[in-house]
N, C-alpha and C positions, 0 to 999 in steps of 0.2 A: 483237162483232157483236150480241150479245144486247141491249146497251143501245140500239143503233140500231133494232132490231126493237121493243123496248119503247116507244121514243120515237114510232116510226111508228104503232104500235097506239094509243098515247095520243092522237096527233093525229087518228086516225080516230074515236076516242071523242069527242074534243072537237068535231069537225065534226058528228057525229051528235047530240050533246047540244045543240049550238048551234042546229041545225036544228029541234029540238023545242021551242025557246023558252027554254032555260036561258041565263042571262046568260053572256057570253063568258068573263069572268074566272073565274066559278065552274066552268065546264066545263074551262078550261085548268088549274085546280088539280088536276083528275083526271090530266091529262097529266103534270104535275109530280110527282105522287105515284107514278105508275107508273114514270117514269124514275128517280126517287130510289130506289125499291125495287130496280130493276135494278142501279143503280150500287152500292148497299149490298150486294146479293148478290154482285156481282162482286168487291168489295173484301174481303168477309168469307170467301168460299169457300176461298181458299188457307190461311187461318188455321185454319178448321174441318177441312180435310183433314189438316193437320199435327197438330192436336190429336187427331184420331181415328186417326192412324197409317195413313192410306191413301196416303201419298205417300212 
């Protein structure tokens, strides 16, 4: 669910940046970066919890 929220927030940032005159592809790179960070966090979190002994 967090990835969907991150993607939605990225799209909102993309639309806002695009409306302020930033080129569409440059603004969409922000959406890609936010989504990639969310996917990376979701992938790495179980490994980190195991290594820290919290699971």
